[in-house]
C-alpha positions in Angstrom: 204.2 76.0 129.7 207.5 77.9 129.6 209.4 76.2 126.8 208.8 75.0 123.2 210.4 73.0 120.5 212.4 75.0 117.9 214.8 74.2 115.1 218.1 76.0 116.1 220.8 76.7 113.6 224.2 76.7 115.4 226.7 76.7 112.5 227.4 75.5 109.0 225.3 72.5 108.3 224.3 72.2 112.0 220.6 72.5 112.8 218.7 70.6 115.4 215.5 70.7 117.4 216.0 72.0 120.9 213.8 72.8 123.9 214.0 76.6 124.2 212.2 79.2 126.2 208.9 80.5 124.8 209.5 83.8 123.0 209.4 87.0 125.0 206.4 89.0 123.6 207.1 92.7 123.6 204.4 95.2 124.6 201.7 95.3 121.9 203.1 92.3 119.9 201.3 89.1 119.1 202.2 85.5 119.9 201.6 83.1 116.9 201.3 79.3 117.2 203.0 78.1 114.0 201.2 75.7 111.7 203.6 75.4 108.7 206.9 77.0 107.7 208.4 76.7 104.2 212.1 76.2 103.5 213.5 78.4 100.8 216.8 79.1 99.2 217.6 81.7 101.8 217.2 79.1 104.5 219.5 76.7 102.7 222.1 79.5 102.5 221.7 80.0 106.3 222.0 76.3 106.9 225.3 76.1 104.9 226.7 79.1 106.8 226.8 81.3 103.7 224.2 83.9 104.5 226.1 87.2 105.3 223.7 88.4 108.0 222.6 85.2 109.8 224.4 84.8 113.2 224.2 81.6 115.2 222.3 80.5 117.2 219.2 81.3 115.2 215.7 80.0 114.7 215.2 80.4 110.9 212.1 80.5 108.9 210.0 83.3 107.3 207.4 81.6 105.1 205.0 80.8 107.9 201.3 80.3 108.6 199.8 79.9 112.1 197.1 81.0 114.5 197.2 84.0 116.8 197.6 82.6 120.3 197.7 86.0 122.0 196.6 89.0 120.1 198.6 92.2 119.8 197.5 95.7 120.6 196.3 95.9 117.0 196.0 93.5 114.1 194.3 90.1 113.8 192.1 88.7 116.6 193.0 85.8 118.8 192.4 82.5 117.0 192.7 83.9 113.5 194.7 82.1 110.9 197.5 84.4 109.7 200.5 84.6 107.6 203.5 86.8 108.3 204.9 89.5 106.0 208.4 89.0 107.6 210.1 92.2 106.6 211.9 94.4 109.1 212.3 97.9 107.8 214.1 100.8 109.5 211.5 103.4 108.9 214.1 106.1 108.5 215.9 105.8 105.2 214.5 107.5 102.0 212.9 104.3 100.7 211.0 103.9 104.0 210.1 107.6 104.2 208.7 107.4 100.7 206.5 104.3 101.5 208.8 101.7 100.0 209.9 99.8 103.1 210.3 96.6 101.1 213.5 98.1 99.6 214.7 99.6 102.9 218.5 100.3 102.8 218.8 98.2 106.0 216.1 95.6 105.2 216.0 92.6 107.5 213.7 89.6 107.9 212.3 87.5 110.7 214.1 84.2 110.5 217.4 85.9 109.6 217.8 89.0 111.7 215.4 87.9 114.4 213.9 84.6 115.4 211.7 83.0 112.8 209.0 80.4 112.3 210.7 77.0 112.6 209.3 76.6 116.0 206.1 76.0 117.9 205.6 79.7 118.6 206.9 83.0 117.3 206.5 86.6 118.6 205.7 89.1 115.9 204.5 92.8 115.7 200.9 92.8 114.6 201.5 95.0 111.6 203.3 92.1 109.8 200.4 89.7 110.3 197.7 89.2 107.7 194.5 87.3 108.4 193.7 84.5 106.0 190.0 83.8 105.2 188.3 81.0 106.9 188.4 77.7 105.1 191.9 78.2 103.6 194.2 75.2 104.4 197.0 76.4 106.7 199.4 74.2 104.7 198.5 76.2 101.5 198.6 79.5 103.5 202.4 78.9 104.0 202.7 79.5 100.2 201.6 83.1 100.5 205.0 84.6 101.1 206.6 83.1 97.9 203.4 83.8 96.0 203.7 87.5 97.0 207.1 87.5 95.3 205.5 86.3 92.1 202.7 88.8 92.4 205.2 91.6 92.8 207.3 90.4 89.9 204.4 90.3 87.5 203.1 93.7 88.7 206.5 95.3 88.2 207.0 93.7 84.8 204.3 95.8 83.1 203.1 92.6 81.4 200.0 93.1 79.2 197.2 90.8 78.5 198.0 88.6 75.5 201.8 88.8 76.1 204.0 85.9 75.3 205.9 85.3 78.6 209.2 83.4 79.1 210.1 82.1 82.5 213.5 80.7 83.3 213.5 78.3 86.2 210.7 76.0 87.4 211.5 76.2 91.1 208.8 77.5 93.5 209.2 81.1 92.5 209.4 80.4 88.8 206.3 78.2 88.8 204.3 80.7 90.9 205.4 83.5 88.6 204.3 81.6 85.6 200.9 80.8 87.2 200.4 84.5 88.2 201.3 85.7 84.7 198.9 83.2 83.1 196.1 84.4 85.4 197.0 88.0 84.6 196.2 87.3 80.9 199.4 86.1 79.3 198.7 84.6 75.9 201.3 82.0 76.3 203.7 81.1 79.1 206.9 79.2 78.2 209.0 77.7 81.0 212.6 76.4 80.7 214.1 74.2 83.4 217.0 71.7 83.5 215.4 69.3 86.0 213.2 66.7 84.2 211.0 66.4 87.3 210.4 70.1 87.6 209.7 70.3 83.8 207.0 67.7 84.3 205.5 69.6 87.2 205.3 72.7 85.0 203.7 70.7 82.2 201.2 69.1 84.6 200.1 72.6 85.6 199.3 73.4 82.0 202.4 75.5 81.2 204.4 75.2 77.9 207.7 73.6 78.7 211.0 73.8 76.7 211.8 70.2 75.9 215.2 68.7 76.8 217.7 69.6 74.1 215.8 72.6 72.9 216.3 76.3 73.7 213.9 79.0 74.9 214.4 80.9 71.6 213.5 77.9 69.5 210.2 77.3 71.4 209.4 81.0 71.3 210.1 81.5 67.6 206.8 80.0 66.2 204.8 81.7 68.9 206.2 85.1 68.2 207.1 85.2 64.5 210.7 85.0 65.6 210.5 88.2 67.7 210.9 86.7 71.1 209.1 87.0 74.4 207.3 90.2 75.3 208.1 89.7 79.0 210.9 87.5 80.4 211.3 86.5 84.0 214.6 85.2 85.3 213.7 83.1 88.3 216.8 81.0 88.1 219.6 83.5 88.8 222.1 81.4 86.9 224.9 82.9 84.8 223.7 80.8 81.8 220.3 82.5 82.1 221.8 86.0 82.3 223.6 85.2 79.0 220.4 84.1 77.3 217.6 86.5 78.4 218.3 89.4 76.0 218.3 87.1 73.0 215.0 85.5 74.1 213.3 88.8 74.5 211.9 91.0 71.7 212.8 94.5 70.7 211.2 96.8 73.3 210.6 93.8 75.5 210.9 93.6 79.3 213.3 91.5 81.3 212.5 91.0 85.0 215.2 89.6 87.4 213.3 87.7 90.1 216.0 85.3 91.3 218.8 86.8 93.4 222.2 86.4 92.0 224.9 85.7 94.5 227.6 87.6 92.7 227.9 90.1 89.7 227.1 88.3 86.5 227.7 89.3 82.8 224.7 90.5 80.9 224.6 91.6 77.2 224.0 95.3 77.8 224.6 96.0 74.1 221.5 94.0 73.3 219.6 95.9 76.0 220.6 99.2 74.2 220.1 98.1 70.6 216.7 96.4 71.3 215.7 99.2 73.8 214.7 96.5 76.3 213.6 97.4 79.9 215.4 95.7 82.7 213.7 95.5 86.1 214.9 94.1 89.4 212.6 92.5 92.0 213.1 92.5 95.8 210.5 90.7 97.9 207.1 92.4 97.9 204.9 95.1 99.2 202.0 94.7 101.7 199.6 95.1 98.8 201.3 92.2 97.0 200.8 90.0 100.2 197.1 90.9 100.3 196.8 90.1 96.6 198.5 86.8 97.1 196.1 85.9 99.9 193.2 86.8 97.6 194.6 84.6 94.8 195.1 81.7 97.2 191.7 82.0 98.8 189.9 82.2 95.5 191.7 79.1 94.2 192.1 80.7 90.8 195.7 79.4 90.5 194.9 75.8 91.4 197.6 75.7 94.1 196.2 72.5 95.6 198.2 70.8 92.7 201.4 72.6 93.7 203.6 69.8 95.0 204.5 70.2 98.7 205.9 67.9 101.3 205.5 68.4 105.1 208.0 67.2 107.6 207.6 67.1 111.4 209.7 69.7 113.1 211.7 66.9 114.7 212.8 65.8 111.2 214.4 69.1 110.4 217.6 67.5 109.0 215.6 65.4 106.5 213.5 68.4 105.6 216.6 70.5 104.7 218.0 67.5 102.7 214.8 67.3 100.7 214.7 71.0 100.1 218.3 70.9 98.9 217.6 68.0 96.5 214.9 69.9 94.6 213.1 66.6 93.8 209.7 65.1 94.6 208.3 68.5 95.9 208.5 72.1 95.0 208.1 73.3 98.5 209.3 71.6 101.7 207.4 72.5 104.8 208.1 72.0 108.5 205.3 71.6 110.9 205.3 71.5 114.7 201.8 70.1 114.7 201.8 66.4 115.6 200.3 64.2 112.9 200.4 66.8 110.1 203.6 65.7 108.5 203.4 63.5 105.3 203.9 59.8 105.8 
């Protein structure tokens, strides 16, 4: 076999499955047979031709699970179920030299700056591969990458057991952050989200949801004696959220920006000063966060089997991107090159 199927992005709103050559596997690298690949907001940005680094033609995809088809010089064995930590760090800047490659000055990702996982196979250096314990569903394993973002956000937040936590946005990252915070000991987790369907998903997962017509502050007030949340996560990256987070957070509280804003956005810095609030930014995750995400998934403590996903055959890539853009009926859209593994 010398070719494979891959979803190839060729320009704004143009993506199609093509027969392409199997990846070249550099010396010491591994070849991975892809099981599932999630579609995220970054992939939608690429699809619409709005990502500043993506250059066509490109095979997108960085939220992937699969099996090691050919083992690298190091790393997981042949046949192992793995997920990818898809970061490409330069190894030379100060952040990299200090052991913080996830905030490399020139950080890249497989699926943006190099071919990704929306294909039957992908070649990757073994150091980005993490083995997943036996018995974990490969479909759920594809959630490890976004789950690692949530793990990193909660870790950076300084959240304490018993905290009242506010989460803006019930998309995949928002819901995962809420679940991780709850598992970390939050006394209450309150989620606000404009989509009725996503609000219901959050409620079904046992989270407290701000009802339609109410505000985060109104729901937090009786839980906090009017003080506001101890820890607030902005997973929505919407200007209306930036305008609200300081008021929803207590004096000496913590605000964690998890969602990525596309442009500079007004924030009430006077409130940050007067209330001595801490403001923390989040960018992806560390290797330790990825390993912790695998542990949480494998132990099933978050109940992610109830996390709504929908799998599309790779051949249906257009429908998959449309479903991901709609934000309805599933929190995470997956592409699979495995025949018979798509949802009916």
